[in-house]
PQR file of N, CA, C, O and H, with PARSE charges and radii, in Angstrom:
ATOM      1  N   MET A   1       0.817  -1.359  -0.198 -0.4000 1.5000
ATOM      2  CA  MET A   1       0.273   0.056  -0.174 -0.0000 2.0000
ATOM      3  C   MET A   1       0.962   1.216  -0.173  0.5500 1.7000
ATOM      4  O   MET A   1       2.075   1.287   0.349 -0.5500 1.4000
ATOM      5  N   GLU A   2       0.476   2.062  -0.653 -0.4000 1.5000
ATOM      6  CA  GLU A   2       1.382   3.284  -0.967 -0.0000 2.0000
ATOM      7  C   GLU A   2       1.173   4.059   0.591  0.5500 1.7000
ATOM      8  O   GLU A   2       0.367   3.598   1.399 -0.5500 1.4000
ATOM      9  H   GLU A   2      -0.428   2.005  -1.077  0.4000 1.0000
ATOM     10  N   LYS A   3       1.942   5.197   0.871 -0.4000 1.5000
ATOM     11  CA  LYS A   3       2.260   5.337   1.630 -0.0000 2.0000
ATOM     12  C   LYS A   3       1.240   6.692   2.046  0.5500 1.7000
ATOM     13  O   LYS A   3       1.330   7.282   3.123 -0.5500 1.4000
ATOM     14  H   LYS A   3       2.596   5.572   0.214  0.4000 1.0000
ATOM     15  N   ASP A   4       0.512   6.954   1.236 -0.4000 1.5000
ATOM     16  CA  ASP A   4      -0.346   8.351   0.967 -0.0000 2.0000
ATOM     17  C   ASP A   4      -1.861   7.912   1.035  0.5500 1.7000
ATOM     18  O   ASP A   4      -2.833   8.541   0.618 -0.5500 1.4000
ATOM     19  H   ASP A   4       0.438   6.476   0.362  0.4000 1.0000
ATOM     20  N   TRP A   5      -1.827   6.590   1.706 -0.4000 1.5000
ATOM     21  CA  TRP A   5      -3.148   6.004   1.813 -0.0000 2.0000
ATOM     22  C   TRP A   5      -3.068   5.766   3.502  0.5500 1.7000
ATOM     23  O   TRP A   5      -2.058   5.401   4.103 -0.5500 1.4000
ATOM     24  H   TRP A   5      -1.037   6.079   2.045  0.4000 1.0000
ATOM     25  N   GLN A   6      -4.434   6.076   4.126 -0.4000 1.5000
ATOM     26  CA  GLN A   6      -4.670   5.927   5.344 -0.0000 2.0000
ATOM     27  C   GLN A   6      -5.928   5.231   5.930  0.5500 1.7000
ATOM     28  O   GLN A   6      -6.926   5.505   5.263 -0.5500 1.4000
ATOM     29  H   GLN A   6      -5.255   6.372   3.638  0.4000 1.0000
ATOM     30  N   ARG A   7      -6.162   4.448   6.935 -0.4000 1.5000
ATOM     31  CA  ARG A   7      -6.917   3.836   7.159 -0.0000 2.0000
ATOM     32  C   ARG A   7      -7.758   4.556   7.742  0.5500 1.7000
ATOM     33  O   ARG A   7      -7.357   5.434   8.506 -0.5500 1.4000
ATOM     34  H   ARG A   7      -5.352   4.225   7.477  0.4000 1.0000
ATOM     35  N   VAL A   8      -9.167   4.348   7.515 -0.4000 1.5000
ATOM     36  CA  VAL A   8     -10.489   5.086   7.984 -0.0000 2.0000
ATOM     37  C   VAL A   8     -11.214   3.878   8.682  0.5500 1.7000
ATOM     38  O   VAL A   8     -11.811   4.012   9.750 -0.5500 1.4000
ATOM     39  H   VAL A   8      -9.493   3.635   6.895  0.4000 1.0000
ATOM     40  N   TYR A   9     -11.142   2.996   8.176 -0.4000 1.5000
ATOM     41  CA  TYR A   9     -12.442   2.173   8.963 -0.0000 2.0000
ATOM     42  C   TYR A   9     -11.973   0.490   9.197  0.5500 1.7000
ATOM     43  O   TYR A   9     -11.214  -0.090   8.420 -0.5500 1.4000
ATOM     44  H   TYR A   9     -10.657   2.887   7.309  0.4000 1.0000
ATOM     45  N   ALA A  10     -12.609  -0.172  10.469 -0.4000 1.5000
ATOM     46  CA  ALA A  10     -11.984  -1.215  10.567 -0.0000 2.0000
ATOM     47  C   ALA A  10     -13.196  -2.105  10.915  0.5500 1.7000
ATOM     48  O   ALA A  10     -14.039  -1.736  11.733 -0.5500 1.4000
ATOM     49  H   ALA A  10     -13.226   0.299  11.100  0.4000 1.0000
ATOM     50  N   THR A  11     -13.262  -3.369  10.226 -0.4000 1.5000
ATOM     51  CA  THR A  11     -14.722  -4.658  11.348 -0.0000 2.0000
ATOM     52  C   THR A  11     -14.370  -5.461  10.642  0.5500 1.7000
ATOM     53  O   THR A  11     -13.514  -5.486   9.756 -0.5500 1.4000
ATOM     54  H   THR A  11     -12.577  -3.669   9.562  0.4000 1.0000
ATOM     55  N   ASN A  12     -15.340  -6.469  11.201 -0.4000 1.5000
ATOM     56  CA  ASN A  12     -15.315  -7.950  11.023 -0.0000 2.0000
ATOM     57  C   ASN A  12     -16.302  -8.389  10.424  0.5500 1.7000
ATOM     58  O   ASN A  12     -16.553  -9.586  10.282 -0.5500 1.4000
ATOM     59  H   ASN A  12     -16.035  -6.449  11.920  0.4000 1.0000
ATOM     60  N   GLN A  13     -17.128  -7.230   9.908 -0.4000 1.5000
ATOM     61  CA  GLN A  13     -18.692  -7.759   9.111 -0.0000 2.0000
ATOM     62  C   GLN A  13     -18.000  -7.114   7.967  0.5500 1.7000
ATOM     63  O   GLN A  13     -17.146  -6.227   7.963 -0.5500 1.4000
ATOM     64  H   GLN A  13     -16.924  -6.258  10.024  0.4000 1.0000
ATOM     65  N   THR A  14     -18.623  -7.833   6.898 -0.4000 1.5000
ATOM     66  CA  THR A  14     -18.394  -7.699   5.709 -0.0000 2.0000
ATOM     67  C   THR A  14     -19.230  -6.887   4.805  0.5500 1.7000
ATOM     68  O   THR A  14     -18.928  -6.181   3.843 -0.5500 1.4000
ATOM     69  H   THR A  14     -19.317  -8.553   6.901  0.4000 1.0000
ATOM     70  N   TYR A  15     -20.431  -7.187   5.396 -0.4000 1.5000
ATOM     71  CA  TYR A  15     -21.616  -6.069   5.107 -0.0000 2.0000
ATOM     72  C   TYR A  15     -21.642  -4.579   5.435  0.5500 1.7000
ATOM     73  O   TYR A  15     -22.221  -3.723   4.765 -0.5500 1.4000
ATOM     74  H   TYR A  15     -20.676  -7.760   6.178  0.4000 1.0000
ATOM     75  N   LEU A  16     -20.904  -4.369   6.607 -0.4000 1.5000
ATOM     76  CA  LEU A  16     -20.197  -3.014   6.688 -0.0000 2.0000
ATOM     77  C   LEU A  16     -19.523  -2.365   5.830  0.5500 1.7000
ATOM     78  O   LEU A  16     -19.672  -1.206   5.442 -0.5500 1.4000
ATOM     79  H   LEU A  16     -20.434  -5.064   7.151  0.4000 1.0000
ATOM     80  N   VAL A  17     -18.499  -3.426   5.432 -0.4000 1.5000
ATOM     81  CA  VAL A  17     -17.290  -2.889   5.251 -0.0000 2.0000
ATOM     82  C   VAL A  17     -18.699  -2.304   3.055  0.5500 1.7000
ATOM     83  O   VAL A  17     -18.638  -1.207   2.501 -0.5500 1.4000
ATOM     84  H   VAL A  17     -18.379  -4.367   5.746  0.4000 1.0000
ATOM     85  N   GLN A  18     -19.214  -2.995   2.776 -0.4000 1.5000
ATOM     86  CA  GLN A  18     -19.985  -2.726   1.705 -0.0000 2.0000
ATOM     87  C   GLN A  18     -20.512  -1.559   2.004  0.5500 1.7000
ATOM     88  O   GLN A  18     -20.386  -0.600   1.243 -0.5500 1.4000
ATOM     89  H   GLN A  18     -19.263  -3.887   3.226  0.4000 1.0000
ATOM     90  N   ILE A  19     -21.227  -1.483   3.250 -0.4000 1.5000
ATOM     91  CA  ILE A  19     -21.660   0.167   3.799 -0.0000 2.0000
ATOM     92  C   ILE A  19     -20.946   1.270   3.350  0.5500 1.7000
ATOM     93  O   ILE A  19     -21.187   2.156   2.530 -0.5500 1.4000
ATOM     94  H   ILE A  19     -21.329  -2.262   3.869  0.4000 1.0000
ATOM     95  N   VAL A  20     -19.986   1.004   4.097 -0.4000 1.5000
ATOM     96  CA  VAL A  20     -19.093   2.069   4.005 -0.0000 2.0000
ATOM     97  C   VAL A  20     -18.464   2.641   2.668  0.5500 1.7000
ATOM     98  O   VAL A  20     -18.121   3.726   2.198 -0.5500 1.4000
ATOM     99  H   VAL A  20     -19.790   0.284   4.764  0.4000 1.0000
ATOM    100  N   GLN A  21     -18.496   1.617   2.402 -0.4000 1.5000
ATOM    101  CA  GLN A  21     -17.554   1.841   0.149 -0.0000 2.0000
ATOM    102  C   GLN A  21     -18.675   2.474  -0.341  0.5500 1.7000
ATOM    103  O   GLN A  21     -18.342   3.101  -1.347 -0.5500 1.4000
ATOM    104  H   GLN A  21     -18.775   0.736   2.784  0.4000 1.0000
ATOM    105  N   GLY A  22     -19.833   2.603  -0.104 -0.4000 1.5000
ATOM    106  CA  GLY A  22     -20.573   2.837  -0.585 -0.0000 2.0000
ATOM    107  C   GLY A  22     -20.989   4.037  -0.210  0.5500 1.7000
ATOM    108  O   GLY A  22     -21.005   4.712  -1.239 -0.5500 1.4000
ATOM    109  H   GLY A  22     -20.104   2.094   0.713  0.4000 1.0000
ATOM    110  N   ILE A  23     -21.395   4.794   0.843 -0.4000 1.5000
ATOM    111  CA  ILE A  23     -21.098   5.743   1.370 -0.0000 2.0000
ATOM    112  C   ILE A  23     -20.125   6.737   0.695  0.5500 1.7000
ATOM    113  O   ILE A  23     -20.456   7.748   0.076 -0.5500 1.4000
ATOM    114  H   ILE A  23     -21.382   4.246   1.679  0.4000 1.0000
ATOM    115  N   LEU A  24     -18.519   6.157   0.975 -0.4000 1.5000
ATOM    116  CA  LEU A  24     -18.060   6.825   0.255 -0.0000 2.0000
ATOM    117  C   LEU A  24     -17.888   6.706  -1.229  0.5500 1.7000
ATOM    118  O   LEU A  24     -16.758   7.056  -1.572 -0.5500 1.4000
ATOM    119  H   LEU A  24     -18.251   5.335   1.478  0.4000 1.0000
ATOM    120  N   LEU A  25     -18.538   6.382  -2.060 -0.4000 1.5000
ATOM    121  CA  LEU A  25     -18.506   6.434  -3.217 -0.0000 2.0000
ATOM    122  C   LEU A  25     -18.856   6.899  -3.963  0.5500 1.7000
ATOM    123  O   LEU A  25     -18.453   7.030  -5.118 -0.5500 1.4000
ATOM    124  H   LEU A  25     -19.455   6.098  -1.781  0.4000 1.0000
ATOM    125  N   GLU A  26     -20.299   7.503  -3.071 -0.4000 1.5000
ATOM    126  CA  GLU A  26     -21.595   8.475  -3.332 -0.0000 2.0000
ATOM    127  C   GLU A  26     -20.940   9.583  -3.289  0.5500 1.7000
ATOM    128  O   GLU A  26     -21.221  10.457  -4.108 -0.5500 1.4000
ATOM    129  H   GLU A  26     -20.626   7.396  -2.132  0.4000 1.0000
ATOM    130  N   GLU A  27     -20.050   9.767  -2.444 -0.4000 1.5000
ATOM    131  CA  GLU A  27     -19.611  11.214  -2.060 -0.0000 2.0000
ATOM    132  C   GLU A  27     -18.312  11.578  -2.855  0.5500 1.7000
ATOM    133  O   GLU A  27     -17.677  12.631  -2.795 -0.5500 1.4000
ATOM    134  H   GLU A  27     -19.822   9.057  -1.778  0.4000 1.0000
ATOM    135  N   GLY A  28     -18.018  10.275  -3.746 -0.4000 1.5000
ATOM    136  CA  GLY A  28     -16.882  10.514  -4.612 -0.0000 2.0000
ATOM    137  C   GLY A  28     -15.108  10.035  -4.027  0.5500 1.7000
ATOM    138  O   GLY A  28     -14.162  10.120  -4.810 -0.5500 1.4000
ATOM    139  H   GLY A  28     -18.533   9.420  -3.795  0.4000 1.0000
ATOM    140  N   ILE A  29     -15.000   9.744  -3.152 -0.4000 1.5000
ATOM    141  CA  ILE A  29     -14.356   9.100  -2.527 -0.0000 2.0000
ATOM    142  C   ILE A  29     -13.380   8.013  -3.203  0.5500 1.7000
ATOM    143  O   ILE A  29     -14.003   7.126  -3.787 -0.5500 1.4000
ATOM    144  H   ILE A  29     -15.768   9.674  -2.516  0.4000 1.0000
ATOM    145  N   LYS A  30     -12.473   7.939  -3.231 -0.4000 1.5000
ATOM    146  CA  LYS A  30     -11.835   6.482  -4.030 -0.0000 2.0000
ATOM    147  C   LYS A  30     -12.015   5.511  -2.313  0.5500 1.7000
ATOM    148  O   LYS A  30     -12.077   6.058  -1.212 -0.5500 1.4000
ATOM    149  H   LYS A  30     -11.967   8.660  -2.756  0.4000 1.0000
ATOM    150  N   SER A  31     -12.050   4.381  -2.513 -0.4000 1.5000
ATOM    151  CA  SER A  31     -11.111   3.366  -1.107 -0.0000 2.0000
ATOM    152  C   SER A  31     -11.128   2.291  -1.842  0.5500 1.7000
ATOM    153  O   SER A  31     -11.761   1.824  -2.789 -0.5500 1.4000
ATOM    154  H   SER A  31     -11.999   3.937  -3.407  0.4000 1.0000
ATOM    155  N   VAL A  32      -9.804   1.882  -0.784 -0.4000 1.5000
ATOM    156  CA  VAL A  32      -9.594   0.303  -0.791 -0.0000 2.0000
ATOM    157  C   VAL A  32      -9.626  -0.169   0.348  0.5500 1.7000
ATOM    158  O   VAL A  32      -9.292   0.263   1.451 -0.5500 1.4000
ATOM    159  H   VAL A  32      -9.290   2.262  -0.014  0.4000 1.0000
ATOM    160  N   VAL A  33     -10.238  -1.480  -0.161 -0.4000 1.5000
ATOM    161  CA  VAL A  33     -10.604  -2.695   0.788 -0.0000 2.0000
ATOM    162  C   VAL A  33      -9.342  -3.973   0.977  0.5500 1.7000
ATOM    163  O   VAL A  33      -8.998  -4.744   0.081 -0.5500 1.4000
ATOM    164  H   VAL A  33     -10.509  -1.830  -1.057  0.4000 1.0000
ATOM    165  N   ILE A  34      -8.704  -3.933   2.614 -0.4000 1.5000
ATOM    166  CA  ILE A  34      -7.942  -4.605   2.227 -0.0000 2.0000
ATOM    167  C   ILE A  34      -8.152  -5.806   3.283  0.5500 1.7000
ATOM    168  O   ILE A  34      -8.047  -5.319   4.409 -0.5500 1.4000
ATOM    169  H   ILE A  34      -8.983  -3.307   3.342  0.4000 1.0000
ATOM    170  N   ASN A  35      -8.436  -7.334   3.355 -0.4000 1.5000
ATOM    171  CA  ASN A  35      -8.976  -8.098   4.008 -0.0000 2.0000
ATOM    172  C   ASN A  35      -8.156  -8.649   4.410  0.5500 1.7000
ATOM    173  O   ASN A  35      -7.408  -9.289   3.671 -0.5500 1.4000
ATOM    174  H   ASN A  35      -8.521  -7.729   2.441  0.4000 1.0000
ATOM    175  N   LYS A  36      -7.935  -8.581   6.273 -0.4000 1.5000
ATOM    176  CA  LYS A  36      -6.797  -9.705   6.738 -0.0000 2.0000
ATOM    177  C   LYS A  36      -7.915 -10.649   7.114  0.5500 1.7000
ATOM    178  O   LYS A  36      -7.291 -11.624   6.695 -0.5500 1.4000
ATOM    179  H   LYS A  36      -8.543  -8.061   6.874  0.4000 1.0000
ATOM    180  N   GLN A  37      -9.018 -11.171   7.543 -0.4000 1.5000
ATOM    181  CA  GLN A  37      -9.521 -12.313   7.938 -0.0000 2.0000
ATOM    182  C   GLN A  37      -8.820 -13.360   7.800  0.5500 1.7000
ATOM    183  O   GLN A  37      -8.245 -13.736   6.779 -0.5500 1.4000
ATOM    184  H   GLN A  37      -9.524 -10.379   7.883  0.4000 1.0000
ATOM    185  N   ASP A  38      -8.847 -13.793   8.698 -0.4000 1.5000
ATOM    186  CA  ASP A  38      -8.728 -15.856   8.459 -0.0000 2.0000
ATOM    187  C   ASP A  38      -9.696 -16.334   7.639  0.5500 1.7000
ATOM    188  O   ASP A  38     -10.868 -16.273   8.011 -0.5500 1.4000
ATOM    189  H   ASP A  38      -9.314 -13.487   9.528  0.4000 1.0000
ATOM    190  N   ALA A  39      -9.429 -16.772   6.651 -0.4000 1.5000
ATOM    191  CA  ALA A  39     -10.655 -17.450   5.883 -0.0000 2.0000
ATOM    192  C   ALA A  39     -10.997 -18.767   5.960  0.5500 1.7000
ATOM    193  O   ALA A  39     -11.552 -19.399   5.061 -0.5500 1.4000
ATOM    194  H   ALA A  39      -8.478 -16.822   6.348  0.4000 1.0000
ATOM    195  N   MET A  40     -10.503 -19.402   7.577 -0.4000 1.5000
ATOM    196  CA  MET A  40     -11.485 -20.218   7.598 -0.0000 2.0000
ATOM    197  C   MET A  40     -12.394 -20.288   9.008  0.5500 1.7000
ATOM    198  O   MET A  40     -13.423 -20.910   9.271 -0.5500 1.4000
ATOM    199  H   MET A  40     -10.052 -18.889   8.307  0.4000 1.0000
ATOM    200  N   TYR A  41     -11.466 -19.274   9.884 -0.4000 1.5000
ATOM    201  CA  TYR A  41     -11.858 -19.111  11.082 -0.0000 2.0000
ATOM    202  C   TYR A  41     -12.882 -17.926  11.572  0.5500 1.7000
ATOM    203  O   TYR A  41     -13.562 -17.902  12.598 -0.5500 1.4000
ATOM    204  H   TYR A  41     -10.630 -18.769   9.669  0.4000 1.0000
ATOM    205  N   MET A  42     -12.773 -16.843  10.410 -0.4000 1.5000
ATOM    206  CA  MET A  42     -13.423 -15.877  10.082 -0.0000 2.0000
ATOM    207  C   MET A  42     -12.890 -14.541  11.222  0.5500 1.7000
ATOM    208  O   MET A  42     -13.578 -13.558  11.495 -0.5500 1.4000
ATOM    209  H   MET A  42     -12.220 -16.863   9.577  0.4000 1.0000
ATOM    210  N   PHE A  43     -11.661 -14.800  11.701 -0.4000 1.5000
ATOM    211  CA  PHE A  43     -11.848 -13.844  12.898 -0.0000 2.0000
ATOM    212  C   PHE A  43     -10.216 -13.226  12.311  0.5500 1.7000
ATOM    213  O   PHE A  43      -9.449 -14.021  11.766 -0.5500 1.4000
ATOM    214  H   PHE A  43     -11.102 -15.598  11.480  0.4000 1.0000
ATOM    215  N   GLY A  44      -9.886 -11.985  12.471 -0.4000 1.5000
ATOM    216  CA  GLY A  44      -9.155 -10.665  11.912 -0.0000 2.0000
ATOM    217  C   GLY A  44     -10.488  -9.265  11.585  0.5500 1.7000
ATOM    218  O   GLY A  44     -11.632  -9.017  11.966 -0.5500 1.4000
ATOM    219  H   GLY A  44     -10.509 -11.339  12.914  0.4000 1.0000
ATOM    220  N   GLU A  45      -9.675  -8.781  10.857 -0.4000 1.5000
ATOM    221  CA  GLU A  45     -10.622  -6.939  10.415 -0.0000 2.0000
ATOM    222  C   GLU A  45     -10.810  -7.204   9.218  0.5500 1.7000
ATOM    223  O   GLU A  45     -10.409  -8.246   8.700 -0.5500 1.4000
ATOM    224  H   GLU A  45      -8.745  -8.983  10.547  0.4000 1.0000
ATOM    225  N   ILE A  46     -11.424  -6.327   8.631 -0.4000 1.5000
ATOM    226  CA  ILE A  46     -11.452  -6.029   7.121 -0.0000 2.0000
ATOM    227  C   ILE A  46     -11.457  -4.301   7.047  0.5500 1.7000
ATOM    228  O   ILE A  46     -12.281  -3.428   7.322 -0.5500 1.4000
ATOM    229  H   ILE A  46     -11.750  -5.480   9.051  0.4000 1.0000
ATOM    230  N   GLU A  47      -9.787  -4.334   6.413 -0.4000 1.5000
ATOM    231  CA  GLU A  47      -9.634  -2.406   6.266 -0.0000 2.0000
ATOM    232  C   GLU A  47     -10.044  -1.472   5.312  0.5500 1.7000
ATOM    233  O   GLU A  47      -9.558  -1.695   4.203 -0.5500 1.4000
ATOM    234  H   GLU A  47      -9.117  -5.043   6.190  0.4000 1.0000
ATOM    235  N   ILE A  48     -10.765  -0.518   5.376 -0.4000 1.5000
ATOM    236  CA  ILE A  48     -10.703   0.579   4.230 -0.0000 2.0000
ATOM    237  C   ILE A  48      -9.623   1.706   4.384  0.5500 1.7000
ATOM    238  O   ILE A  48      -9.249   2.106   5.487 -0.5500 1.4000
ATOM    239  H   ILE A  48     -11.160  -0.337   6.276  0.4000 1.0000
ATOM    240  N   TYR A  49      -9.134   2.205   3.141 -0.4000 1.5000
ATOM    241  CA  TYR A  49      -8.441   2.628   3.048 -0.0000 2.0000
ATOM    242  C   TYR A  49      -8.639   3.946   2.308  0.5500 1.7000
ATOM    243  O   TYR A  49      -9.060   3.743   1.170 -0.5500 1.4000
ATOM    244  H   TYR A  49      -9.438   1.880   2.245  0.4000 1.0000
ATOM    245  N   VAL A  50      -8.448   5.374   2.634 -0.4000 1.5000
ATOM    246  CA  VAL A  50      -8.381   5.947   1.401 -0.0000 2.0000
ATOM    247  C   VAL A  50      -7.282   7.252   1.241  0.5500 1.7000
ATOM    248  O   VAL A  50      -6.474   7.391   2.159 -0.5500 1.4000
ATOM    249  H   VAL A  50      -8.106   5.539   3.559  0.4000 1.0000
ATOM    250  N   GLN A  51      -7.245   8.047   0.286 -0.4000 1.5000
ATOM    251  CA  GLN A  51      -6.267   8.674   0.386 -0.0000 2.0000
ATOM    252  C   GLN A  51      -5.792   9.620   1.224  0.5500 1.7000
ATOM    253  O   GLN A  51      -6.814   9.462   1.891 -0.5500 1.4000
ATOM    254  H   GLN A  51      -7.902   7.934  -0.460  0.4000 1.0000
ATOM    255  N   ARG A  52      -5.200  10.466   1.830 -0.4000 1.5000
ATOM    256  CA  ARG A  52      -4.518  11.292   2.726 -0.0000 2.0000
ATOM    257  C   ARG A  52      -5.731  12.246   2.797  0.5500 1.7000
ATOM    258  O   ARG A  52      -6.442  12.537   3.760 -0.5500 1.4000
ATOM    259  H   ARG A  52      -4.370  10.594   1.288  0.4000 1.0000
ATOM    260  N   GLU A  53      -5.771  12.670   1.448 -0.4000 1.5000
ATOM    261  CA  GLU A  53      -6.443  14.413   1.406 -0.0000 2.0000
ATOM    262  C   GLU A  53      -7.770  13.552   1.554  0.5500 1.7000
ATOM    263  O   GLU A  53      -8.504  14.492   1.861 -0.5500 1.4000
ATOM    264  H   GLU A  53      -5.194  12.434   0.667  0.4000 1.0000
ATOM    265  N   ASN A  54      -8.424  12.694   1.558 -0.4000 1.5000
ATOM    266  CA  ASN A  54     -10.032  12.605   1.540 -0.0000 2.0000
ATOM    267  C   ASN A  54     -10.535  11.982   2.943  0.5500 1.7000
ATOM    268  O   ASN A  54     -11.646  11.521   3.203 -0.5500 1.4000
ATOM    269  H   ASN A  54      -7.828  11.930   1.309  0.4000 1.0000
ATOM    270  N   VAL A  55      -8.986  12.141   4.074 -0.4000 1.5000
ATOM    271  CA  VAL A  55      -9.306  11.057   5.419 -0.0000 2.0000
ATOM    272  C   VAL A  55     -10.132  11.673   6.194  0.5500 1.7000
ATOM    273  O   VAL A  55     -10.922  10.882   6.709 -0.5500 1.4000
ATOM    274  H   VAL A  55      -8.083  12.515   3.863  0.4000 1.0000
ATOM    275  N   LEU A  56     -10.363  13.272   6.644 -0.4000 1.5000
ATOM    276  CA  LEU A  56     -11.423  13.674   7.211 -0.0000 2.0000
ATOM    277  C   LEU A  56     -12.208  14.019   7.065  0.5500 1.7000
ATOM    278  O   LEU A  56     -12.850  14.440   8.027 -0.5500 1.4000
ATOM    279  H   LEU A  56      -9.721  13.915   6.226  0.4000 1.0000
ATOM    280  N   ARG A  57     -12.907  14.120   5.317 -0.4000 1.5000
ATOM    281  CA  ARG A  57     -13.910  13.834   4.776 -0.0000 2.0000
ATOM    282  C   ARG A  57     -14.710  12.401   5.400  0.5500 1.7000
ATOM    283  O   ARG A  57     -15.754  12.201   6.021 -0.5500 1.4000
ATOM    284  H   ARG A  57     -12.386  13.778   4.535  0.4000 1.0000
ATOM    285  N   ALA A  58     -13.825  11.722   4.973 -0.4000 1.5000
ATOM    286  CA  ALA A  58     -14.555  10.235   4.954 -0.0000 2.0000
ATOM    287  C   ALA A  58     -14.160   9.930   6.395  0.5500 1.7000
ATOM    288  O   ALA A  58     -14.406   8.728   6.492 -0.5500 1.4000
ATOM    289  H   ALA A  58     -12.977  11.885   4.469  0.4000 1.0000
ATOM    290  N   SER A  59     -13.765  10.278   7.371 -0.4000 1.5000
ATOM    291  CA  SER A  59     -13.784   9.755   8.550 -0.0000 2.0000
ATOM    292  C   SER A  59     -15.163  10.422   8.996  0.5500 1.7000
ATOM    293  O   SER A  59     -15.953   9.614   9.485 -0.5500 1.4000
ATOM    294  H   SER A  59     -13.565  11.254   7.292  0.4000 1.0000
ATOM    295  N   HIS A  60     -15.617  11.783   8.918 -0.4000 1.5000
ATOM    296  CA  HIS A  60     -16.621  12.301   9.266 -0.0000 2.0000
ATOM    297  C   HIS A  60     -18.010  11.366   8.594  0.5500 1.7000
ATOM    298  O   HIS A  60     -18.947  10.854   9.207 -0.5500 1.4000
ATOM    299  H   HIS A  60     -14.976  12.440   8.521  0.4000 1.0000
ATOM    300  N   LEU A  61     -17.728  11.380   7.161 -0.4000 1.5000
ATOM    301  CA  LEU A  61     -19.204  10.757   6.689 -0.0000 2.0000
ATOM    302  C   LEU A  61     -19.559   9.264   7.777  0.5500 1.7000
ATOM    303  O   LEU A  61     -20.688   8.977   8.173 -0.5500 1.4000
ATOM    304  H   LEU A  61     -16.967  11.796   6.662  0.4000 1.0000
ATOM    305  N   ILE A  62     -18.237   8.441   8.109 -0.4000 1.5000
ATOM    306  CA  ILE A  62     -18.279   7.348   8.201 -0.0000 2.0000
ATOM    307  C   ILE A  62     -18.849   7.363   9.835  0.5500 1.7000
ATOM    308  O   ILE A  62     -19.371   6.306  10.190 -0.5500 1.4000
ATOM    309  H   ILE A  62     -17.319   8.674   7.788  0.4000 1.0000
ATOM    310  N   LYS A  63     -18.807   8.163  10.573 -0.4000 1.5000
ATOM    311  CA  LYS A  63     -19.149   8.725  11.738 -0.0000 2.0000
ATOM    312  C   LYS A  63     -20.935   9.012  11.472  0.5500 1.7000
ATOM    313  O   LYS A  63     -21.883   8.296  11.794 -0.5500 1.4000
ATOM    314  H   LYS A  63     -18.383   9.022  10.285  0.4000 1.0000
ATOM    315  N   ARG A  64     -20.914  10.227  10.825 -0.4000 1.5000
ATOM    316  CA  ARG A  64     -22.032  10.768  10.620 -0.0000 2.0000
ATOM    317  C   ARG A  64     -23.293   9.327   9.853  0.5500 1.7000
ATOM    318  O   ARG A  64     -24.312   9.572   9.206 -0.5500 1.4000
ATOM    319  H   ARG A  64     -20.144  10.808  10.563  0.4000 1.0000
ATOM    320  N   SER A  65     -22.985   8.519  10.064 -0.4000 1.5000
ATOM    321  CA  SER A  65     -23.572   6.995   9.282 -0.0000 2.0000
ATOM    322  C   SER A  65     -23.918   6.174  10.246  0.5500 1.7000
ATOM    323  O   SER A  65     -24.700   5.238  10.079 -0.5500 1.4000
ATOM    324  H   SER A  65     -22.158   8.320  10.589  0.4000 1.0000
ATOM    325  N   GLU A  66     -23.101   6.595  11.842 -0.4000 1.5000
ATOM    326  CA  GLU A  66     -23.812   5.702  12.778 -0.0000 2.0000
ATOM    327  C   GLU A  66     -23.468   4.164  12.460  0.5500 1.7000
ATOM    328  O   GLU A  66     -24.340   3.311  12.623 -0.5500 1.4000
ATOM    329  H   GLU A  66     -22.466   7.356  11.978  0.4000 1.0000
ATOM    330  N   LEU A  67     -22.189   3.825  12.004 -0.4000 1.5000
ATOM    331  CA  LEU A  67     -22.381   2.177  11.748 -0.0000 2.0000
ATOM    332  C   LEU A  67     -21.530   1.964  12.898  0.5500 1.7000
ATOM    333  O   LEU A  67     -21.262   0.819  13.264 -0.5500 1.4000
ATOM    334  H   LEU A  67     -21.480   4.519  11.871  0.4000 1.0000
TER
END
């Protein structure tokens, strides 16, 4: 991952990642998902990253969505 991408969200629920990505996309914010869950036991997190210049806006949108 390039150094100008920052993590803005992490969860272990796949559906929440899809919702957050949709919210960000609607606002024109590109995001990247990195799935760090174990495939067999499903522990670990799925993380969403955005470019550094979008971190504050993305964080605000996520917080406002109350997920």
